[in-house]
N, C-alpha and C positions, 0 to 999 in steps of 0.2 A: 504494500500500500504506500509505503514511503517513496518507492521508486516512481509510482504513478503520480504522486503529488509533485515530485521533483521535476516531472515532465510537463507540469503546468495544469493538471486537473484541478478544477475548483473544488470538487467534492469527490470522494472515493468511498464506495459502499462495500463493506465486507459481506459476502454472500453467506457467511457462517453466523451472522447475527440476524435477529428478527427484522430490524429495519432494512438490512441488506437484502434479505429474501423478498420483502415486500417492495423494494426499491423506494423506500420512504426517505427522503432527504432530511437530515437533521435540522436544516433550516426551513423545511416545508416548501421550498421552491420547486418549480418545474425546470426541466432541462432542455436546452437547445439541441444537445447531442448526447447520446448514450452510446458508449462503446460496449457492445454486448459480447462478453467473453465467457459467460457461464452457459451450462446446458440446462434445459428444462425450465426456462423462464418463458411463459407464453407472451405473445404479442400484446394481449390485452393489458398485462401488467406493465409492459414497457410503454405502450401508448398512453396509458393513464398518467404517466409521469413526464410526458413531453409537453413543451409549449405548443401553441397552435400550429407552428410550422417546423416542429422539431424533427430530428432525424435519428434513426438507430443504425449504427454501423455494426453489422453482424459478422463476426469472425468465425462463427460456427456454421459453416455451410452444410445444409441438409436439404433434402428435396422439399420439405415443407417451407423452408426459408425462401427458396426460389419461387415456389408457388405464391407465397405472400407478396414477394416483390412484384410479380406479374399482376396480381390482383390490385395492388396499390397503384400501379401504373395505369391500368385500364380504367380504374375508377377515378383517376385524377385526384387522389387523396393528397391533402396538404402535408400530413405527417408521412414521412418516408422511411422505408426500410432499405438500407443500402448494403448489399453483400460485399464483403472484402475477400477477394480471391488471393490466396497466398500459396506459394510453393516453397516451403522451407527446405533448406539443404542441411544435412547433418553437420557439415563443417561450420556453417553459420551458427547453428544452435550451440555448438560446443564453445 
């Protein structure tokens, strides 16, 4: 969490705490951008914590994520789900 703060995050939520699981900001504010790194957090939980034009960047690509992205695009939703495609290399991770 300290690393993420050092990179400039305004708030960091620990998914091991009740507030983190519910994505409840300690300050009560909504987010412009959520970097979604955890599994099994439904879109409805993420969407409820976004500002009116907020975005979720999802690094956990699954078929359901891609279907949600397509649905958001064809319905012209203001809140967006953005998939992040990565191709990590073993030597980079080391």
